[in-house]
N, C-alpha and C positions, 0 to 999 in steps of 0.2 A: 561480579556481574558479566554476563555473557549476551551481549546483543549484537546482532548484524543487521546491517542495512541494506541486504541484497537478497531477499528471499522469495521475490515472487515471479520472476520469469527468468529463464535461462538457457543456455545451449552450451552444451559439452563443457568445456573448463572454464567458459565465460559464464560467471553468475551474472545474471540480470533478471530483475524480478520482471516484477513489469508491474441576448441584450446587454448591454453594459453593466456590469457590477462594481458598484464603489467599494472601496475599502471598508471593512468593519469599522464602526466607531470604537474608541477607547473605552474600557468598562469604567463603571462609576468609580471614583475614587483614585484614578490614575490621572497622569498628565504625560502629553507626548513630549518627546525630546528629539532633536534633528537626527537624521539618518547618518550610518557610519559609526557602528557601536550604538545604534539607537536603543532607546528603552522607554518603558513606561514605568512609573513608580509604583512598587508595591510595599509591603510590609510583611517580613517574615520569611521571605523566599531567597535572601542574599543577592540583592540586585547587581552589587558591583562584582560579585563572583561569577555570576551568570553572564553578565556583560563581558567579562574578562574571558570567559569561556567561548562564547559565540565568536568573538574576536579571534580567538586562537584557532578556530576552525578555518576562519578565512585567511589568517596568516599561513596556515599549513597548507594552502593551495586550492580551497574551494573558492570559487568567484564570490558566491552570496550565500549566506545562511541566514534563517529568520525561524522564530521560535515563539511559542507561548507556553508558560509554565503557570500553573494554578496551585494553590496551597491553601486549603481551608477557608476558601472563598476570597483569597487574595490573588491578584494576577500580575505577572510580570510578561512583559513582551518585548522582545530584542531583535535586532538585525545587525549584520555586519557585512560589509562588501558590497559588490556590485550587482545589479539585474542584468547589465549589458556591459560586457567588456569592451565594446568599441566606443560607446558614448560615456561610459562611467556612471551611468544612472544608478543611483543607488538602491539596494534592497530595502523594504519597509517591512516591518512585522506581519501586516495582515494581507500581503500579496497573495493572489490566486496561484493555485499550482497543481500539476498533474501528481495525484497521490497514489498512483500505481495500485497495487494489491490491497491498500485499505479499502478499496472498493469492495473487497470480498465480504467483509463485515456487513456493509450495506445490504448486500445481495442475500446474506444469511439471514438478516433481520426480516427481510422481505419474505423470504420462505418460510421462517417461523411464524410470521402473521398468519400466513395462509395454513399452515399446521395448525394453528388455534382455532381457526375458522373451520376446520375439517375438510378443508379442499385437497391438501396434501398430507400423505402419510410418512413419517419419518423413515419408516421400515417398510414400506412399498416400493417395489422393484421401478426402477425409471422406466422399464419398458412396457410398464401399464399405462403411463401417461405419453411416452414418446417412442413407440415401436417402430416408427418410420427412421428414427436417428439411432436408437441402440436396439436393433432386434436380436432375435433369437436368445442363445444362452446368456450372454452377458447382459441383455436387458432383463433377464429373468433374475439374475444373479446380483447385479449392482442396485443398490437401494439408495434412496434420497439422502439418508445419513451418510452413506460411504462417499458421495460426491462432498457433501459439507465438510467431511473431515479427512478427505484425500486418501480414504481406503479403497477406492473403486478399482485400482490397478491399472486405469487408464493414463497412458503417458502424457506428457506435456507436448503441445505442438509448437513452440517457438522454433525449435532448431529446423522443423520442416518449413515454417512461414518464411526463416529467414536463413536459407540454405547456404549462404557463403560462410557462415558462422561455423559450419560442420569440416570446412576444408581444413587440411593441415599444410601450413599454418592457416588459421582462419583470417578471412577478410571480412572488411565491413560493408561491401558492395550492397548487400541486401537491405541494409538500413536506408540508403538513398533510394533503391529500387522501390521500396515499399512505402515510401513517404507519402504518396498521394493514392497508394492503392486500396480500393474498397473491399475488405473480406467480408463474407457473410459467416454468421456463427456456425450455420450447417456445414460450410466448408471446412473450417477449422476443426470442427468436430469429427468430422469423417477422416481428417489428416491423422488426428490423435488416435482415434479407432483402428486405422490401419497399420499404425506403427506396432512393433512388438511390445506386449504388455509390460508395464512397470511392476506388475504384482499380481497376486490373487485378490479377487474381490473379497473385502472383509477381512484382509490380514490384519493382525494385531498392531502392526507398524505401517504406516501410511508412506506414500509417495507423493509430494507435492505436485499438482498439475493444473494449469489454468484452464485445461478442457473440462474439468470437473464443473467449473463455475460458469463457462459458456452454456453447458448442459442444464444448469439451474436457472439461468436467465431464460432459455427456450422453455423450460418447465413453467416458469411463472407467466410466460405468455400464453402458453396453453390454458393454464386453469383460469386466469383471468381475462382472457381475451383481449389484453392491452400489451402493447410492446413492453418488454421487460424494463427498459430504462426509463419510461414513462411512468410505469407503475412503482418502481422504486422511489422515483423522484415524488410521486404523489403521497405514498403510503410510509415512507421513511424520512426522506430528506425533509418534506415539508412538516409532517408530524413532528419531527425533532426540533423545528423552528430554525432550521438552517436557512440564511438568506444569501450565501456565497457558494453554495455546492450545487453541482449538476453535472450531467453529462453532456460534453461537448456535441455540438450540431454540425461541426466541420473541424476540419485540420487545425483551427486557430483556438487559442484559449482568448476569450473574452474577459474584457475587465483588467484591472491593474495586474501584471504578473511579470515575471522574470524570465528571461531567455535560458534555456536548459541545454547544457553543453555535455556532451557525451566523448570520453575519452576511450572507450573500449579497450581498457587495459593497455593504452599505450599505442594501440593499432590505428587511432585517429590522433594525430598530432600536428597542428594544436586540436583540441577538443571543438568538435562542432556543434553548432545550435541547432537543435531538434526541437525546437518549442513549436514549430508548425509542423503538425504530423496528423495523419488520418489514424485515429486510434480503434478502428475496427478490430485490428489484430488482437486488442485486448478486451473490449466489450464489457460484459458484465463481471468480469474478472479483475479488470485494472485501468479501467478508461475514466473514472471520476476526476473532476477538478473540485478543489475544495480550498479552504484556507487552515491556518492553523488554530485560530480560535474556533471555527466552526467544528473541526475534528474534536476538540476537547469538549465542545458543547454536545456533540453526538455521543461519545462514548460516555459522559456524564449521565445521559439521559438513558442509555442502554443499561448501564450498571446499576442505576437507581430504579430500573423497573418500569420505566415510563414508555418504552417502545414494545416490550415483548413482557409476558408474565413471569412470575416466579418460576414456574416449572420449566418454560421454554429457556430462561435464561440458564437455569441449572444444566439443562441439556447443552447449551451452547458452551458451558464451562467443563463438561466432561472432556479431558484430554488423552490423547495418547501420542507416542512419539512418531514424528513425521520427517522423512527426509527431505529436506529443501533442495531447491535446484543447485545451490552451491555446494552440496554435499554435508552441510551441517544437519544436525538433528533439532528439532523445534517441539516443544509441547504445544499440540495443535487441538482444538476443540471444534466447534460448528461455527467457522468463520472468526475465530479469536485464537490469537497467541496468548499462552501463560508464561510470564516471565517472573521468576521469583529472584529477588535481590536480598542477600543476607543482610539483616539488620535494618532493611527498609521497607519490605513486604513483598506481597504477591501482587502483580501488575498484570493487566489485561489490555489488549489492542491489537495491532497490526502494523506492519511495515510495508513499504511498497517501493519499487522503481520502475520507471520507464525509461526510455532513452533520454539521458540528461536530466532526470529529476528523480530524487529520493526523499522520502518521507518515513518518520517514525513516530507513532501515536501510542503512548501508553497511559493508563489510569489505574491508581492503586485500587485495590478491591474495595476498601471502604469510601471511594470517591474524593477522597479528601486532597491527593495529590494527583497533578497530571502534567503531562508533557506532550507536546507536539512539536517536531523539528523538521524544517525542511532544507535541503541543499540543491543548488542548481548545476553540479557536477556529479557525474556518475562514473563508476570503474576506473579511479584514478589509480590503481595499482597496476603496475605493469607485472607480466607474467615471468617465472623463471623457466629454465629449461624443460622443467616437467610440466609446465602450463599451470603452474600454481600461483596465486597473486601473491606478489612481495610484499611486506610490509611497507607502509606509508606513514608520514607523520599526520596525515588526515585520520588515519584510525585511532592515533592517540588523542588527538584533539576532539574527535567525537565521543571517545569514552569518557574523557574529562566533562563534557558537556553534558552527556546522559547522567553521569554520576551525581554532578551538582544539580541538575534538573529533579532528578528522582530522589536522592538522598540528602542533598544539601551539604554534599562534601566532595572532595577532589579524590578520594579513595573508594569507589563503590565496593 
């Protein structure tokens, strides 16, 4: 099994993806157990092994990890470590969390619902809808589908929004400079369009770019007359019955959540808390806040055909190779990753990171096995002399956790 937890936002050799809400109640048939290796009791998903696996991620160096695994209607929730390294406050399984590029599936679903209503054409040029943002030949050649599957050739904006990361050696200054900066989507889109193209529109292999999903947010606003984040909340989040998911209204996460620590490959030592951060740099590409139970509910509803029709879901699951911002290649559809695990099946979902927060959510094609995992430390690997992240025990610990969660084994 080859799963990476840094796919949604990045710069150069630095791979970075990118009212009070009560904690979700434990599902029927489970019982809460105190935090620190916390768990709720399931049947059939190896609770002792899963608890040991989340503890292993914490011991490997992540301050806090929390997860939910579902198997054929049975649910396990677990957490290990701390939400705050200063106070020692423990993490719990249903904390709210910045889920980064998992947001892209929500945005893609909102677009597909508009496709179903005839307001958006998948193969219509984006310039038809947004000529003021994507004018000229690019606007005529790049279609909505190309934005969804990252074959537009528009490069990512992160290295331009955070310019100190482009320096040699890179510096983390931009992260602090932008903590309370309010970007507009149009500003970030113009930045991406002004940069050298990442490829030809419609190439058979794509290049991952957050700008694509910022454009899709602007498209949603254009065709619905409603700000995209509000529309996605009303037409996707609420339709899926998610009670703890939404876009932040300011730099703070409301409700119970962990602090989020960014190491930036050893450039920030000790790791710095970026849980208070203006997420306008991520927008409809990576700004969503959710819980691990909500993410499992969302992907279960999507794959069961309760959010889009069968034909739309089939379009979302048509994949092609896309080069992620960490240099790896992923199988990407329309807002969905495809992950094939030998002897365990095909899984669909997304991962995401923003500063200090990482998330992975995968659901097997039959909907019977689900995993959502969150960590509150990112870019723990130091870089070697060539700028390549060094191996770290956290990598092995996460691989073990993913294997047990998806396959019920230690050797995925």
